[in-house]
C-alpha positions in Angstrom: -34.8 -3.9 -38.6 -32.0 -5.0 -35.1 -34.0 -4.3 -31.9 -31.3 -6.2 -29.6 -27.6 -5.3 -28.7 -26.3 -8.6 -28.3 -26.9 -9.0 -32.3 -24.1 -10.6 -34.2 -23.5 -7.7 -36.0 -23.7 -5.4 -33.3 -21.0 -6.9 -31.2 -18.8 -7.2 -34.8 -19.1 -3.4 -35.4 -18.0 -3.1 -31.3 -15.0 -4.9 -32.0 -13.9 -3.0 -35.4 -14.3 0.4 -33.6 -12.1 -1.0 -30.2 -9.6 -2.9 -31.4 -7.2 -2.4 -33.8 -5.6 -6.0 -34.0 -9.2 -6.8 -35.0 -9.3 -4.8 -37.4 -6.3 -5.8 -38.6 -8.0 -9.3 -38.8 -10.5 -8.9 -41.0 -9.7 -5.9 -43.1 -12.5 -3.2 -41.8 -13.5 -0.8 -40.5 -16.3 1.6 -39.4 -16.9 4.6 -40.8 -19.4 7.3 -38.4 -21.3 10.2 -39.5 -23.1 10.8 -43.2 -20.3 13.2 -44.8 -17.2 10.3 -43.7 -19.2 8.0 -44.8 -20.1 10.2 -48.8 -15.9 11.2 -48.9 -15.5 7.3 -48.7 -17.8 6.1 -50.9 -17.6 8.6 -53.6 -13.6 8.1 -53.5 -14.9 4.0 -54.4 -14.2 2.3 -51.4 -16.0 -1.6 -50.3 -18.5 -0.9 -48.3 -19.9 -3.8 -46.7 -23.3 -2.6 -44.9 -24.1 0.4 -43.5 -26.5 0.6 -40.6 -29.1 3.4 -40.3 -31.5 4.5 -36.8 -34.4 6.1 -39.1 -35.3 8.3 -36.5 -31.7 10.1 -36.1 -30.8 10.2 -39.2 -32.0 13.8 -39.9 -32.9 15.4 -43.3 -30.5 15.4 -46.2 -31.4 13.6 -49.4 -28.5 10.5 -49.9 -28.6 9.3 -53.1 -25.2 7.3 -52.9 -27.4 5.2 -50.3 -29.7 3.8 -52.9 -27.0 0.7 -53.8 -25.3 0.0 -51.0 -26.4 -3.0 -48.4 -28.5 -0.8 -45.5 -30.0 -2.0 -41.8 -32.0 -0.3 -39.8 -31.6 -0.5 -35.5 -33.2 1.0 -33.1 -32.0 3.6 -31.4 -30.6 2.1 -27.9 -28.7 -0.3 -30.5 -27.3 3.0 -32.4 -26.7 4.1 -29.6 -24.0 1.2 -28.0 -22.9 0.7 -31.2 -21.6 4.5 -31.8 -18.4 6.0 -31.2 -18.6 9.6 -31.0 -22.6 9.7 -29.4 -23.4 11.7 -32.2 -27.1 12.2 -33.2 -25.9 12.0 -37.1 -27.3 7.7 -37.3 -25.3 6.7 -39.7 -22.7 4.0 -39.3 -21.1 1.8 -42.1 -18.2 -1.2 -41.6 -16.0 -0.8 -44.9 -12.9 -2.7 -46.1 -9.8 -1.3 -46.0 -7.6 0.4 -48.5 -4.0 -1.0 -48.9 -1.7 0.8 -50.9 2.2 0.5 -51.3 4.5 3.9 -52.4 4.1 2.0 -56.5 0.7 2.7 -56.7 1.0 5.9 -56.2 0.8 8.4 -58.7 2.7 11.9 -58.3 2.7 15.2 -60.4 5.8 16.3 -61.7 7.2 18.0 -59.0 5.2 16.3 -56.3 4.0 17.7 -52.7 4.2 14.8 -50.3 3.9 14.7 -46.7 5.7 12.7 -45.1 5.3 11.6 -41.2 7.6 9.2 -39.0 6.0 7.1 -35.6 3.2 9.5 -35.1 1.5 7.9 -32.1 -1.8 9.4 -31.8 -5.0 9.3 -34.4 -6.4 12.8 -34.1 -3.0 14.6 -34.4 -2.4 12.1 -37.8 -6.1 12.7 -38.5 -5.7 16.3 -38.3 -2.2 16.1 -40.7 -4.8 14.9 -43.6 -7.0 17.0 -43.5 -4.7 20.1 -43.8 -3.0 17.7 -46.3 -6.3 17.7 -48.6 -6.5 21.2 -48.0 -3.1 21.7 -49.7 -3.4 19.2 -52.6 -0.6 17.4 -51.6 0.7 14.5 -53.7 0.5 11.9 -51.0 0.6 11.4 -47.3 3.3 8.8 -46.6 2.9 7.9 -42.8 6.9 6.1 -41.6 6.7 3.3 -39.2 3.5 3.4 -38.2 2.6 3.4 -34.1 -0.9 3.9 -35.2 -3.4 2.3 -37.6 -5.2 4.5 -40.3 -8.6 3.0 -39.5 -8.9 4.0 -36.2 -12.3 5.5 -35.2 -11.1 9.2 -33.7 -8.7 9.0 -36.3 -11.2 8.9 -39.2 -13.3 11.3 -37.0 -10.7 13.8 -36.7 -9.5 13.9 -40.8 -13.1 14.6 -42.1 -13.2 11.8 -44.6 -9.4 13.2 -45.3 -8.4 9.5 -44.8 -10.9 8.7 -47.8 -9.9 11.1 -49.7 -5.9 12.1 -49.5 -3.6 8.9 -51.0 -2.3 7.3 -47.7 0.7 4.7 -47.9 2.4 2.3 -44.9 6.0 1.8 -44.8 9.3 2.3 -43.3 11.5 4.9 -43.2 14.2 3.3 -45.5 11.8 2.1 -47.7 10.2 6.1 -48.0 13.7 7.4 -48.4 14.7 5.1 -51.1 11.3 5.8 -52.8 11.8 9.9 -52.6 15.7 10.1 -53.6 14.8 7.9 -56.6 12.5 10.0 -58.0 14.3 13.3 -57.3 12.0 14.9 -54.7 13.9 16.9 -52.4 13.3 16.4 -48.6 12.9 19.0 -46.0 13.3 17.5 -42.6 11.7 19.6 -39.7 13.5 19.7 -36.8 15.5 22.6 -34.7 19.1 21.5 -34.7 20.7 22.3 -37.4 18.1 24.2 -39.2 17.1 26.8 -41.4 13.6 29.2 -41.4 10.9 27.0 -43.3 10.7 30.1 -46.1 13.7 30.9 -46.8 14.0 26.9 -49.0 12.8 26.0 -52.3 9.3 24.3 -51.9 8.6 24.7 -55.5 10.5 22.0 -56.7 9.6 18.1 -55.8 9.3 18.1 -52.3 8.3 15.8 -49.1 8.1 17.8 -45.6 9.1 15.5 -43.0 8.2 15.4 -39.5 8.2 13.1 -36.5 7.0 12.7 -33.0 6.5 16.2 -30.9 8.4 14.6 -27.4 11.6 13.4 -29.9 11.2 14.6 -32.9 12.9 12.7 -36.1 15.2 9.4 -35.7 19.0 10.4 -37.2 18.1 8.4 -40.6 16.0 11.1 -41.7 17.9 13.6 -40.4 21.0 12.2 -42.6 18.6 12.1 -45.7 17.6 15.3 -45.6 18.8 17.6 -48.1 17.8 20.9 -45.9 16.7 21.0 -42.3 14.2 23.4 -41.3 12.4 25.3 -38.6 9.2 27.4 -38.0 9.7 30.2 -35.7 8.6 30.8 -32.1 8.4 33.8 -30.5 7.2 32.8 -27.2 8.3 30.7 -24.4 7.4 27.5 -25.6 9.6 25.1 -28.3 7.5 23.6 -30.4 4.4 23.5 -32.3 1.4 20.5 -32.2 2.9 18.7 -35.0 -0.6 18.6 -36.8 -0.5 22.9 -36.6 3.2 22.5 -38.1 2.6 20.0 -40.9 -0.7 22.9 -41.7 2.2 25.8 -42.0 4.7 24.6 -43.9 2.2 22.5 -46.1 0.8 26.3 -46.8 4.4 27.3 -47.5 4.5 25.1 -50.1 1.1 26.3 -51.7 2.1 30.0 -51.7 5.2 29.5 -53.4 3.7 27.5 -56.0 1.2 29.8 -56.7 -1.4 27.2 -56.5 -4.6 29.4 -55.9 -8.0 28.1 -54.4 -10.7 28.0 -56.3 -13.7 29.0 -54.1 
């Protein structure tokens, strides 16, 4: 039982929650919440330890926890450690997994989501959630401005950061990877573009999104096989990047005739 907020373990968890530099230095990150941690364990991430406040966990039989190191903490300690102030009572320290482009196992006609220089962890987490729902082969994050293990990203993805293969790389490396495999590149942009539902997405496809503020860099515009846009019927000229990603991914799903099982 840990009862002091000054305990070195508590301080270590807080550092991982708050500092990307500490996550990079240690190769560790923090997962908070039963659902997220369950996805993490199911996908065979290496869990170093789990901190549990028994009075806050609530009902539910977590058989998967039997093989983990579980450390009980008081309510005060848990509330100090918790990032999102929930009452789930469960926090884990997990070892990061670094995938390379060559590690990806793609089907014959893959569907990939590529995002360039996305800054907000919440947006990237929401994109990963949509990617999981649409059954994409992988999400590729180019020239990342946030790390994959940011607690807000994990929270907004609801664990999709564990269920969807995700690679960090440079734009040039990603373009070479896609071209070598004959995957068409569709860039989401307003300029010189056609409406997204007029483009064939049944072949191997990478949908590429940029930042809301500046869009994609020129290297992607030049590499694209087609430029696509979502028609805007109101006075604004764009959607949130995660909403746009969901619209485009589900168009690919619709064209491919991939059904969802209830």
